[in-house]
N, C-alpha and C positions, 0 to 999 in steps of 0.2 A: 504494499499499500504506500502510495506516494502522498504523504501529508501535505507537502508544499503544493502539489497540483490541485488537491482538493481545496485547500485554502485559496489558491488563486482563483478557482472557479467561483467560490463564494464571494471573495473580495470584489472581483471584477463585475459580478452580477450586481453587487450593491452600488458600485460606482456608476451604474446606469441610472440610479435614482438621484433626483435633485436634492441638494442639501436643505433647501427651504422651498416652500410652496412658490412656484414661479408663475408670474403673469404671462399672458400670451403676447410677448413682445417679439419683434423680428429676430432678436438673438436667441430667444427661447425656441422659436420655430426652427432656426438653424440647428440648434442643439438637438431637438427632437428628430430632425432629419438624420443627424449624425448617429444618434442611438439606433435608429432603424437600420442604418447601414452596418453598424457594429453587429447587430443581431444577425444580419445576413452574412457576416464575415467579410464584408467589403470594406477593408481597412483604409484603403486610399480614399474612397469616397467619404468615409467617416472622418478622416483627418481634414479633408477639404471642408466639410460641413462645420466641424468644430472650429476650424480656423476662421471660417466666416462668422461664426458666433462671437469669437474673440475680437475680430475686427469691429463688429457692431457694439460689443461691450467688453473693453479691455480688462474689466474687473470681474469677469464672469468666471469665478473659481471652478464651478462644475465643468465648464467647457475645457479648462486646462486639464482637470483630472481625467475627463473622458478622452481627450486627445492623447493624453499620456498613456491611457489604457490601449488606444489604438496603436500607438507607436510600439508599446511593449509587445502587443500581439504580432507585430511585424518583425520583432527582434531588434528594433532600433532603440536600444536601452538608454543611450545617452540623451536622445531627444525626449524620451519618456521621463527620465529623471528631471530634466529641465522643466517640463510641464508640471510635474508634481511639486517641484520646488516653487514655481510660480503660484500654484494653488495654495501652498503653505504660507507663502508671503502675503497672499490676500486674506487667508483665514488661518492664522497661526494656531488656532485652537481646534483644528479639524483632525481628530485622531485617525480617521480613516484615510486621510491624505498621507499621513506619516506611514501607515501600514501599506498603502499602495506603493510608496517610494521604497519602503523596506523590501517589498517583493521584487522590485526591479534590482535593488542592490544584490539580492540573493541570486538572481539570474546572472549578474555580472561577477558573482563570486567574492563580493566585498562584504564579508561577514560582519566586520566591526561596524560598518555604517548601517547594515541591516539591523544589527542588535540595537544600535543607538536610536534608530527610528522607532523600533518596537517599544523601546524603553520610554521614549517621549509619548507615544500613543497611550501607554499604560499610565504615565503621569497625568495625562489629560483625562483619561477615562479608566480609573482603577478597577472597574468591574468588567473590562473588556476581555472576556475569557479567551477569545481567539488570538488576541495579541500575546497573551501569556503562552499559549500553545505554540505559536509560530516563533516566538523568541526562544522557546525551549528547543525547537527543531534547530534553530541557528546555533545555540549553545552546544547541541549534540554534534553538529558538524565540526565545531571547534574542539571537540573532545572534552568540553567542560560539563561533565555528566552531573555533577552535584547541582550546578545552576539549572541544568535542564530539568532535573528531578523537582527542584523547588518550584519551577514554573509550571510543570505539568500538575504538580500538587495543587497549586493555586487555581489552575484551570478547572480541576476536578472539584475544588471547593466551590467554585462558582457554578459549575455544571456537573452535578454528581453522576450523570449518565452519559458522559462524553466518552464513547467507546475508544476512540482513537487516542485520547489522552492516557487512558489506562494502558493501552497497548504500548504506546511509545515510552511511557514511564517504565514499563516492564523491560523494554529493550535497553533503556538507560541503566537500570539496575543490573541487567545482564552484563553490560560493558564493565560495570564495577565489580563483577564477581559476586553480587548479592542475589544468588539464585533463588533463595526462598522468597524474597520480596518480588522478584520477577515473576515467579510462579503464582504468587497471590494476585498480581495484577492481571496475569493471563487468565486466571480463574474468573476474575470479575468480568473480563471481556467476554468469555464464553458464556457466562450467565446472562449478560446483556444481549449477546448476539451468538447463538449456538452455531451459526454457520460461518463464523469468522475464521477462515482456513488458516491464516497466518498465526492466529493465536495458538491453535493446536500445534502447529509446527514449531513456533518459538518456545512454547512450553516444553515440547519434546526436547529441544536443544538444551534448555535449562535442566531438565531431568538427566539428560546425558551427561552434562557437566558435573552433576551431583553423583553420577555413577548409578542412578536408578534406571537401569537399562530397560526393564519391563515397562515401566510407565512411559519411557521415551518412545519405545516401539508402539505402544498403544496410541500415543498422540500422533506419531507419524502416520500410523495406519488410518486414524480418523481424518487426518488431513487429506490423505489419498482417497478416502471415501468421498470427501467433498469435492476434491479435484483430482481425478484419476491421471492427469498428465502433469502433476506437480513434480518436476524432475528432482528438485532438491530434497523433497520428502523421500523419494526412492533412494537417493544417494545417502541421506543421513540414516535412514532405517537400515540400509545395507551396511553402513559403517558400524552401527550398533550390533547387528547380527554377527559381524566379523569379530567384534570385541567379545561377544558371548561364545564364540567358537562355533556358531551355526553357519558354516561356510557355504553350504548349498543355498541357504536363504540369502546370504549376502551376495552371492554370485547372481542370483535371480534378480535382486533389486538393482544391482549395478548394471546388469544387462538391460533392464527396463530404462534406467537413466540414460544409457547410451543410445537406446532406440529413440528416445525422445530428443536427445541432443548428441549426435554422433561425434561432436568435438569436445565432449565433456572429459577433459584430461584427467581430473581427479577420479572420475568413475572408472576409467581404464586402470589407473594406478591401484585403486582399492580392490578392483576385481582381480588384478594381478596378485595382490597380497593374499587374497582369499584362495586363489588357485595354488599359490605357493604353500600355504598352510595345509592344503589338501594333498600336497605332494605332486601336483600336476605342473612340473617345471616348464614344460613346453608351452602350455597355455599362459602360464605366468609370464614367461619371457616375451610372448607375443603381445600381451597387454602392456607390459612395461615398455616395449619398443614403440607401440603406438602412442603411449603417453609421452614418451620422450620426443617422438616425431611432432606431437602437438605442442610441445614446449614444456612438459612437466618433468622435473628431475626426480627420479625415484631413488630411494635410499637402499 
C-alpha cells in the first residue's frame, strides 16, 4: 500500500474545493473551467484556465493552489511549488496549502522541506490527522522511526479507526525490532479490515523475526488466500518452511514465486539452498547459477 499516493488523491481532491464561498465572478468562472479540465485530466487546458483566473484576480489563492495541482500532475514540480508558495503568501494560515506544497517536496525528494511544511500545517491546525500521518511517512523515509511512531500515534488518537495509521505504525515498530508492538498493530488492522492482505503478510514477517514459524506460515497462507499471486508471500513462506526443515514445501513455494516472477533472484537462491539440504546438488547448482546470472551472490 502506497500511503503517499492515497494521501495525494485525497489532498488533490480537496484542492478542487474553494477555500471560501465564491461569487460568480469572471475569475471564478475561469477557475470552474479549470476544475472541469482537471477532472478530465486535461492539465494544459486546466493550467490555461487557472492562469486566466489569476490574471483576472491576482489575489485568487485557490487558483494558485489549483494551478499548482495541475503542474504537479504534469510533473512540473518547480512551477507547482511556486504556485503553492504564492497561495501561502496570500493566505498564510491555509494549512491545506502547506500540505499541498509538502506533497510536491516529497515528489522532489526534499524530505526536510516536506517535514517543515507538514509541521506548519499541524501548527495551524493541530487536529489535522492526515498531516500527522503524512509527516510520519516522511519521518519513516528519513529513518526517524521514533518520530514516525509518535505522529502515527497522534493520528490514531484523532482517528481511532485509521487502518493505514495502525499498519504504518506496525511497520515502524518492525524497523525498530519491536515485534510484539508491531504484531499488536497488525492485529488491530485485521480486526478493522479482515481483508487487508499486507497486514497478514507483515504480521507473518514479525512472527518470523520472533522465531514463531507456525504463526508466520499461517499468516503467509492467509495472505495467499486473499491474493494467490502474492509473490513475496510465497517467497517468505518458503523461507520459513526451509528454516523448519520442510524442504519439499519450501521448494514448492519458491517454484511458485519463480513462476510469478521469473527474475526473482532470491527465490532461485533459496530454492537452491533447499535442494542443497535435500542432497540434490545438481538442482541446487542450477538454481545458484541462475541466481548469479540474475545478479544474486550466493554464499
